[in-house]
C-alpha positions, 0 to 999 in steps of 0.5 A: 199305588193302585188301591182304587184299581187305577193300575189294573191294566196290561203293559204296553210291551215286554222285554225278554230277560235271562232265565225265562224272566220277562219285564213288562213295561206299563205307563201309569197315568197317576191317580188323584185318588191314590195320590200317586204320580204318573210314571213308567213301571217295570214289572219282572215276572216269569213266563208263567206269570206273564201268561197266567197272572197278567195275560201279557203274552200277546204284548209286543216284544222289544229288543234292547240294543247295545245302545239301550232302548228308547221308549217315547212317552211324551213328545215336546210338541204335545207338551208345548201345545197343552201348555199354550192351551192351558195358559190361554184358558187361564188368562181368559178366566182371570177376572181382575182386568188390571191383573189380567192385562199384566198376566196376558202380556206375560203369558203371550210372550211365553206362548209365542216363545213356545210356539216359536220353539215348536216351529223350530222343531217341525 
């Protein structure tokens, strides 16, 4: 991962751990060139590494409660909106009209279902 430099960026936040250790959270978008998936990376480092090697001493510090820590990455409505747009674009690109009609009917049902769920969430 990161052979092309795709992972060379600071994290989004840091968490204080015992013994002068830090965890830096990085959201990695994935890379087609490196053939890697998107994910959340957690890097452990000393205070010295945090400052000198990673230049992350200015990242916000997250507090972990006894109930854990929620780090939102994707919201359902954003995923649903992108799915609807992708389906609509895909249907518009189908050339075979008989196939297009069938795909259009099915995808419209999916789109309406997704939109309904989005409205229920709002």
